[in-house]
C-alpha positions in Angstrom: 15.7 140.0 96.7 14.7 140.3 100.3 16.9 143.3 100.7 15.2 145.0 97.7 11.8 144.3 99.2 12.7 145.7 102.6 14.1 148.8 101.0 11.1 149.3 98.7 8.5 149.1 101.4 9.0 152.5 103.0 9.1 154.2 99.6 5.9 152.4 98.5 4.3 153.2 101.8 5.0 156.9 101.3 4.4 156.9 97.5 7.8 158.5 96.8 11.2 157.6 95.5 12.9 160.1 97.9 12.5 160.4 101.6 14.3 161.6 104.7 16.4 159.0 106.4 14.5 159.5 109.6 11.2 158.7 107.8 12.7 155.6 106.3 13.9 154.4 109.7 10.5 155.1 111.3 8.7 153.2 108.4 10.8 150.1 109.0 11.0 150.2 112.8 7.7 151.7 114.1 5.3 151.3 111.2 6.2 147.9 110.1 8.0 146.7 113.2 10.6 144.9 111.0 13.7 146.3 112.6 14.9 148.3 115.6 15.8 151.9 114.7 19.5 151.0 114.9 18.9 148.0 112.6 17.0 150.1 110.2 19.9 152.5 110.1 22.2 149.6 109.4 19.9 148.5 106.6 20.4 152.0 105.0 24.2 151.4 105.1 23.9 147.9 103.6 21.4 149.0 100.9 23.7 152.0 100.1 26.6 149.7 99.7 24.6 147.5 97.3 23.7 150.5 95.2 19.9 150.3 96.1 20.0 153.7 97.9 21.9 156.9 97.6 22.2 159.8 100.0 21.6 163.4 99.1 22.2 165.3 102.4 19.5 163.9 104.8 17.5 162.4 102.0 17.5 158.8 100.7 16.9 158.2 97.1 15.8 154.8 95.7 18.2 153.8 92.9 15.5 151.5 91.5 11.8 151.8 91.0 10.2 150.8 94.3 6.8 150.4 92.6 8.2 147.5 90.6 8.7 145.4 93.7 5.9 143.2 95.0 5.9 143.0 98.8 4.1 139.7 99.9 1.6 140.2 102.7 3.4 137.9 105.1 6.9 139.2 104.2 9.2 139.5 107.2 12.8 140.3 106.5 15.5 138.4 108.2 18.2 140.0 110.3 20.8 138.4 108.0 20.0 141.3 105.6 21.9 143.6 107.9 25.2 141.8 107.2 27.4 142.9 104.3 27.2 140.6 101.4 30.4 139.1 99.9 31.4 140.2 96.4 30.3 136.9 95.1 26.8 137.3 96.6 26.5 140.8 95.1 27.4 139.6 91.7 25.1 136.6 92.0 22.2 138.9 93.0 22.8 141.1 89.9 22.8 138.0 87.7 19.5 136.8 89.2 18.1 140.3 88.9 19.0 140.2 85.1 17.1 136.9 84.6 19.7 134.1 85.2 18.5 131.4 87.6 20.6 131.1 90.7 21.3 127.5 90.1 22.5 128.1 86.5 24.7 131.0 87.6 26.4 129.1 90.4 27.0 126.0 88.2 28.5 128.0 85.4 30.6 130.2 87.7 31.9 127.1 89.4 32.8 125.6 86.0 34.6 128.8 85.0 36.4 128.9 88.3 37.7 125.4 87.9 38.6 125.8 84.2 40.4 129.1 84.7 41.9 128.3 88.1 40.7 131.6 89.6 38.8 132.6 92.7 35.0 132.3 92.8 34.7 136.1 93.0 36.8 136.6 89.9 34.9 133.8 88.1 31.6 135.5 89.0 32.8 138.9 87.7 34.0 137.4 84.5 30.8 135.5 84.1 28.7 138.6 84.7 30.7 140.7 82.3 30.3 138.0 79.6 26.6 138.3 80.1 26.6 142.1 79.7 26.1 142.9 83.3 28.0 145.9 84.8 29.8 144.7 87.8 32.5 147.4 87.9 32.0 148.2 91.6 32.2 144.6 92.6 35.4 144.2 90.5 36.9 147.1 92.3 35.9 145.6 95.6 37.4 142.3 94.8 40.6 143.9 93.7 40.7 145.9 97.0 40.2 142.6 98.9 43.1 141.0 97.1 45.4 144.0 98.1 44.4 143.7 101.8 
């Protein structure tokens, strides 16, 4: 959820769902002093990989409604946001975003993994699909990881 908050902040600040990448970077690095400009650019890459942002030429488009996100006054994102999430973490984030508690999801995914004798990523994907959540991109990613 921290990634979503960090991405939503520049859009809320500017009252838009589209903005130039340079404006986004300035909002995160200079206005809020959360990241260096290079880190803010890295955040764009991570958020794009998570499907939170898309690019149209030099413009970033929020793929969610930034006004739905509450930014706590004392919020300070951690640098760990700049790291790519594993397939399991991405699926888990989607499950939590759709209302499943993290504890419940992890317990049930672990049970499915043991019962089926599959990887935790595969179990997470199966569990999410059983719960009606689209994890097509994560499934493709997991398949590519297996081929590597």
